[in-house]
N, C-alpha and C positions, 0 to 999 in steps of 0.2 A: 470158408465158414458156412455151416448150415447145410452142406450137401448131404451129410448123414450116411451112416452105415446101417445095414439091415440087422434086425434082431428078431428072434422068434419069441412071441409072448402069447399068453393065454388070451383067447378071444374075449371081448367084452361080455360080461355076465348076463346082460340083458339084450336079447336079440328078438324080442317078441313084437308083434304089431303094436304101434302106439296110436296111429291115426284112427279116426272113427270109421274110415272106409276100409279098415283092415290092413293098411299099408304100414310098413316101417317108416319112421320119420327121422330125418337128420335136420337139426335146428342149429343155425348159426345165430348166436346172440352177440350182436354188435357188428359193425362194419369197419373194424380195424384193418390194418394192412394185410395181416395174415388171412383173415376171413375173406377179404376181397379177392385174394389169390385163389381161395377155395372155390369161389363163385365160378371163375373162368375154368379152373381145372375140371369141374364137373360138366362144363360145356364141351370141353375137348374129350372127356372120357365119360360117356353116358352112364348114369347110375342104373341099376336094375329097375325094371318096371314097377316092382313092389315097394320102391323107396320114394317117399315124398320129401322134397327139398324145400326148406323154409328159412328165410332170412328175417330176423326180428331186430330192428334198429329204430331209434327215435327220429332220425332225419333221413330225408331222401337223398341227401348228398353227404359225402364224408371228405374231410380234409386230408391231404397228403402232408404229413408233418414237416417234411423237409422243405416245403414251399411256403409254409405259414409266415416266417419272418419276411420273405421277399414279397409276399402279398400285402402284409401290413405296411411295408416300406413303399409299396406302389410299383415294384419292379415286375410283379405279375398281377393280373387282374384276379379277382376272387374266383371267377369261373375256371381260371387256368390252374388254380391250386386245389381244386376239388374234383372228386369223381361222383358222377350221378349214379349212385349204387342201386337205386330203385330200378332204373331202366336197364342197367347192366344185369342186375339179378333176373329180371323178367326175360331178357334176351337169352340168358344162360339157362332158363328153365326153372328158376326158383320162384316160389310164392313170396311176395314181399308183405311184411306186416309192420306197420309204422307204430312202434311202441318200444318201451324200455323193459328189460327184464329186471324185476325188483325182488325176485325170490327164486331160489332153486332148491327143490327137495330131491336130493341125490338118491335117497332110498326109494322114493316113489317114481323117479324119472319124470319129474313134472316141474315146469317153470310157471311162475306167476308174472303176468304182464302188468304194466302201469295202467292198463285199461280195466284191470280187475279180472281179466280172463285167465284161465289156467290152461296150459297146453302140455300134453305128454310128449315125450321124445323117446326115441330109441338110442340116438347118440346126440350129444350136445357139444358144440364148440363155442367157447366164450372168448371174445376178443374185444373188450369194451374199454381198453385203455385204463388210465388212472385219473384221479382228480389232483389238483394242486394242493399240497399240504396246507391246511387252513391256518390262519393267524390265531395266535393264542388269546389275544385280547379282543374283546367284542367291539371296541371302538375302531380297531383296524378292520375287522371282519365286515363292519357296516359299510365301509367305503372302498375297500380294496377290490380291484378288478383282477380276478385270478386268471392265469393263462390257460387253464383247462376247465371246461371244454373250450376249444378255440372259437367255436361259433358264438359262444356267450361273450368271450373277450372281444371279438370283432364287433359284435352288436353294441357293446358298451363304449368302445372307442368311437364308433359312428355316432352314438347318442351324445357323447361328449362334444364331438365336433359340431353337431347341430345346436346344442344348448350353449356352447361356449364358442361362438363364431369369432373370427378375427375382428369383427366390429365391437364385440363386448370384451374379449380377452385378447388383446394384441400380442401378448407375450406369455403363452402358457408355460407352466412349470410342471414337470413330470418327474416322479420318483419311481424307480424300479428297484424292488427288493429281491435279491437273489443274484448270485454271481456264477451260476452254472451256464451252460450253453443257452438255455432259454432266456435267462435274464440278460446276458450280454448281447445276444442277437436282437432281442426285443428293444433294448436301449437304442441300438443303432437304427433299427427299423422305425421306431417312433420319432427319433431325432430327424430322420430324413423326411418322414411323412409330414410332421408338423412344421418343419422348416419350410417346406414347399407351400403349405397351406397358410401359415401365419407369418412367415418371414423372420420370425424370431422364436426361439424356444430354449428353455433351460432343462436339461435332463441330468438327473443325479442317480447314480447306481450305488445302492447300499449293500455291502458285502459282509456277511458274518465271518468270512475267512480272511486270512492275511494276504490272499492272492486270488486271482480269477481262475475259473475253470479247473478246480481241483479234480484230480483223476486223469487229466491229460498232461502231456509233457509240458514242462515249464515254459518251453519256447512258445507254445500257443498262447498261454496266458499272458506272457510278456508282449507278444505281438498284438493281441487284442487290447491290452491295456494302453499300448501306444496309439492304436487307432482311436480308442475312446478319447484319449487326451487330445489328439489332433482335432477331433470334432468338438472339443469344448465340453465333453461330458465328464463331470466330476465323479470320482470313485471314493467312497468312504469305506475303508477296510476296518475289520474287527469291530463291527457295529451290529448290535441286535436292535431290531425294531420293536419297541415296547408298547406304544400306544399312539393314538391320534389326539391332538389337542386342537380345539377350535380356537380361532384367534384372528386378529387383523394385523399382526406384525408382517412387514413387507420384506424382511430379510431373515436369514438364519440366525438363531441365537446360539452362538458358539462361545464356549467358555475356554479361556486360556489360549495357549499357542496351538498351532496345528500339531496333530498327533503324529508320532513316528509311524511311517508306513502309509500315511494318507497321500493320495495322489490327487492333485488339483491342476487346473490350467490357469489359475490366476492367484496371485498373492492377496488379492482383495478378499476380505471376509464375506462380502456380499456374494450371493449366488447368481446375480445378474451379470453374466459374462457375455462378451461378444463372441459368438460362435462362428466358425468358418463354414460356409455352405459348400457342400460337395459339388454343386453344379452352378455356382455363381451368385447365390443369394446371401446377402449379409444379414446379420441379426442385430436388431436394435434393442435399446433398453425398453422396458415395459412403459408404454406411454399412457396407459389408462389411469394409473394412480389408484385404481379400485382394487383393494385387497380384501374385500368382504367375502369373496368366494374362496380365499386361501385357507387351507388347513395345514397343520404342522405334524410331521412324523417325529415323535420323540424317540431318540435313540439311547442306547445304554450309556454312552459317554456324557449325556446331558445335551448333546446337540439337538436342535430342532430344525428340521428341514421342511420348508414350505412347499406346498404342492396344490395344483388344481386336479391332477389325476395321479392316482397311486396304483401301480401295476405290481402284482404279487406273483413272483416266479421262483418259489422256494422249493421246488422239487416235488416228486410224486408221492401220493398217498393212496391207499385202497379206497374204493368207493364205499360210501356209507351203506349201500344196499348189500354189500358182501356179508354184513352181519346176518342177513336172511338167507345166505347161501349155505346149505348144509352139505358142503363138500370140504375136503381138506384145505386148510389155510396155514400159511407160514406164521412165524411168531410176529411178523410185522403186519399181518392181516391180508396179505396178497394170496391169491389162489396157489396152492402147492401142487406142482406137477413134476413128473420125472422127465428124463431127457427125450422121451417120445412125445412130450407135451401132453401127457395123459395124467389125469388126476390120480394122486396117490391114495385116494380113498374110494373112488368110483371109476372103474376102467372104461365106462362108456361116456365119460365126460373128458373133453379135451379143452385146453386153454392156451393162449399165446399172447405175446406182446407185453405191454406195461402192466397188465393186471396180474402177472404171474411171478412166482419165484421158482426157478428151475433147480431142483436138487442137484448138487455138485457144481452148479454154475451160478451160485448166489451172487457172484461179483458182476454178473451181466448188468450193464446200465439199462435204465428205462429209456430207450431211444427207439425212434421209428426204424432205424436201419436194422435193429435186431428183429423187430416184427416182420420186416420185409424178408429177411433171410430165414425166418421161421416158416414163412408161407408155404414153400414147397414141401417141407417136412410134414406140416399139418395137413396139407392137401393129400399127400400120399397116404398118410395114416388113416384119415377119414375114409378115403376111397377103399383102402384095404378092409376097413370095418364093413362097409356096405357090401363088399364082395365076399365077405365071410372068409377072408384069409387071415393068417396069424403072423404075418411078417410086417412089422412096423419099422420105420426108420428112426434113427437117433439123431437129435440135434446136437451139434458141437460148434464151438466158437473159439477163435483165438483172442487172447487179451490184446494183442497188437492189432488194432483195426483202424481203418481210414475214418477220419473225422474232417468234415468240411463245414466251415462257418462263414456265412455271408457278412459283409461289412456295410451293406446298405448303399453301395455306390458302384455296382458292377465289378466288385473285387471281392476276394475271399481269402480266408486264412485256413490252412489245413495242417494235418499231422498224420504221420504213420509211424507208430512206435515212438522213438525218441527224436524223429526228424520232423521239423516243422517247416512250412513254406507259405508263401503269400504272393498275391498278385492278381492281375486281371485274368491270367490263364487259369488260375485256380477257380475263379468264378465260372469261367466257361466250362470247366470240367464239372463242377457242381451242377451248373445249369443243364448240361447235357444229361447227367445221370438222373436228375429230378424229372426232366421232360420225358426221358425214356420210360420211367415208371408210369407217369401220367398218360403217356400215349398208349400204354397197354390197355387202358380202359376208356380211351377216347371214343365217343359215340360215333363220330363220323368215320373214323378209321375202322371201327368194328362194323359199320354199315347199319347202325341202329337209327332208323329214321321215323318210325311211327310214334306219334305223340301219345303220352299216357293219358288215361281218363280216370285217374284215381279219385276215389271219394272216401271220406272218412279216414279211418286209421289203416285200412288195408287196400292195396292196389287192386285194380280190376283183374279178373281171373285170366283174361287172355294175355298172350305173350306178344311182345314187340317182335315183328318179323324183320329179319335182316335183308338187305338188298344184296343179292349174290355177287354182283359185279364189283361191289366195293368192299366186301368182307374179306378179311385176311384168311389165308389158309391156316389149317391147324398147325402145319409145320412152321409158318411164319410166326404165329402166336407163341408156339412152344419155344422158338428161338429167342424171342423177346423176353419171355418169362425167365428162361434159363440165364440169359445174358445179364438181366438186371438183378436177379435174386441171388446170384453167386456173390456172397458178401466177402469173400477172400480178397482183401485189398491188394494182394500181390499177384492176383490171377491175371491170365491173359485178357480176360474181359475188361478188367480195370485199366490195364495198360492200353488196350485198344480204345477205350472211352477217352482216356487222357489224350491220346494222339489225335482222335477225332476232334476233341475240344480245341486243341492247339491249332489244328488246321482250319477250324471253323472261321466263318467271316465275322463272327462277333455279333451277328444280328440277334437281338434279344426280343424280337417281336413274335407274338403268337398270332395265328389267324383268329378272327373273331369267333366266339362260341356263344351259343344261346344259354341263358339262365333257365333254371327250372322254374315251374310255376311257384314252387314254395319259396325260392329265392326272391322272385319278383314280389310275392306277397309280403315277405319280410321287408323289402324296400318300401312298399306302400305303407306298412305299419309305422315306419319311421318318418313318414312325410309330415312336415310342419303345416300348420293351417293358420298362418298369420294374415293371409288375405283370402277373401272369399273366392272360390273358383269362378264365380260369375264375373269377377273383376279381372280375371287373368286370361291370357290367350291359351287356347289348346294347341297341341303340337300340330294338328291339322290346319288350324287357322294360320299359325305362324308359317308353315310351309306354303300355304296358298298365297299369303301376302309376299313371301319371298320369291315364289315363282312368278308372281304378277309383275313385280318390279323390285329387284334386289337393292337398287340405289335409293329406294324410298324408305329403307329401314336402316337404323344405326344399331348394329348388333354388337353387343359386348359379351364375351365369354368370360365367366368369373372363375374358371378352374385354374389350378396352378399351371405354370408355364409348361412343365414337363408333361402333365396329363393332356394339356391342350395340343401339344405337338404329337405325342405318342398315340393318343386315342382317336385322333381325327377331329375336325371341327367344321363349322359352316364356312363356306368360302366367303371371304370378305369380312369375317368377324374379327373384331379387335380383342386381344387377350389382355384383360385387366383383372388380375386375381382379386378375390374379395378383400384381401388384406390391404389393397391399395385404393379401395373405394373412398376412404376418407380424403386422401390427397387429391383424387381425381373428381370429387363430387362437383365442385364448382364448374369445371370445364365440361363435364358431361351434361349438366343441367342446361348450360348455355347452348349446347348443340342439339338438345332435344326440342322437338316442336310437333305440332299437330300434323304437319306435312311429312315430317321425318321422325317418327317416334323412336325413343331409345328402348331397345328390347334387350332384356337381361337373360342370359342363358347360363346354366350351371349343369352339374352332373345329374341331379335328381329333382331339382326344383325347390330345394330348401334354401341354398345360399342366395338364389335369385330373389326369393321373398324377403330375406333379411336385407339385402342390398337395396331393394326397391323401397322398403319401409324407411330405411335410413335416408335415401335420396329424397323421398317425398317429405320427410320431416325437415331435412335440411332446406329444401325449396320453400316450404311454408315458413320456416324461420327467417328466410331471407326475403319474404314477401313475393315469392315466385310461385304462387299457387297454381297458375296455369301450366307452368313447366312440370309441376308435380304430376299433373293429370296425363301427361304424355309419356310417362315412364311405364313400360309394360314388362311382364315376365311370362315365362312359358311353363305351364303345368307339366311336371314330370321331367323337365329339363331335357338334356340330350338323350336320356334313357328312352323317353317316349318319342322324341324327334326321330331317332334312328328307327324305332319301331314303325312309326307312321310312314316314314320314307320307304320302308321295305314293302308296304302294302299299296303304294301308289303305282 
């Protein structure tokens, strides 16, 4: 799939200088999978000296779509599911501009940026993905968290966890609307994530269809439905989400008997089911009794499903900005391209990924695997343009393609044609393929070591220099590119990947990778400020006290058990997840003293503040005001502790 045959076409009609310095200009709009492939292709195949290379994208990092569910579930860290495209671009010789493209004038060969700047191009490649199809009713639109763009979804999930901690919402309720691959994987990912954090969670999947995963073989849908039921995730089939109702009802309002085709894990009408934890944690009934934060999703059958968090995974739609793109568009509003990924109205404009409809291949799904397989074709065709040749490659695809879906527990379900399969070995296969793509752009493997000094919307003009002894050879990079981007599921590469996965040790850990400055800034923006910094310990003070006498501190790590073990922890620290602080409060306060203060640690410093406030109030309520003063927490949590330790 996607290897392409060559075809002779007329060269693009515009081949004149576009840049102010008299150079021709190739602009990549967006850092989707196909455009990221183009970055490296032009590193391996130098462009003519009169061609300026520019990448325009709103973020310095980009997600690998195949790893997003695993990142939400906590199987990968965020850094391991992203590519630092700003640094990769500069290493490959591209100028990086931090902005969105909000308009395209195809006739004038000019784009408009979100900064207001206009930029001319000689050739343009658009790979900006799609947005999630928006809800029809404004009451849903006001509260629903859409799955695209993923950075916004991740931000809102983190915000929910901070605002609705296990101390205030012991049993969160999540509704996911959409029964495609995104909705199914997200249901399982959030189930695992919240079960680890809260100890109890109710997840409900609302499907407009009578079955899951339309478009794939029935076996996959049946397998995933069974997995969802085993986890205690309810599925409501043949339901349209109509609107959101505010209210304080603590259970679903269901009229009449269960509908035919409805899949549940309990005959009880209540949605408070006891779910089985995949790694040993049970789920309890909601102890809070506080339903003031609950809202209700009203469905077409009259059923009302309560939720704290509503996730919207209803499929792709074209970006609103496409209305300002004066290039050919399909009847659905996506960019209209031919099989050379070339605009049907402007031959110097190319596009790929979820944002396009390919003539004669309208059935292609909007999926990351398609964009990955389009990458080599797009790269070849853009390079042919800058070299003034008239031979472009054609993108082709089989309808029978490999699909691998994670189940949130180091297992996965897959299908190829009408054959479906399931198991831990499928996860290892998927994990192997995902990592291979991410390793193509791994900074350390590429030898990119120089820190960026970007300011404003555009990166500094100098390029990051590679360290020769660590840099892959062109042949090694080309091998990796070819091995991963061959989307033919029956290919030798795929079989080799499966064999490697089956032989692997099953080690699912990545080496630690640094976050970009932008990612760290986003973390800081989410920091809570419940306690003045002057009343908290800095990471440096904590390490100094720890080095002075470890036995003089009672350190409690509030992260979930899985994260505590997987991500590393302070030696001697006790792991008491935040959700258990209520039960452990009395014992912890008795153990805390001026001589041996209780020090609370978490991932970022938010949970530790909430736990400290709770313990201090509990101590004061029990007349233990002195004990309350001995409870401490660390600014920035383990994030800054690790950072401070590296500088010592």
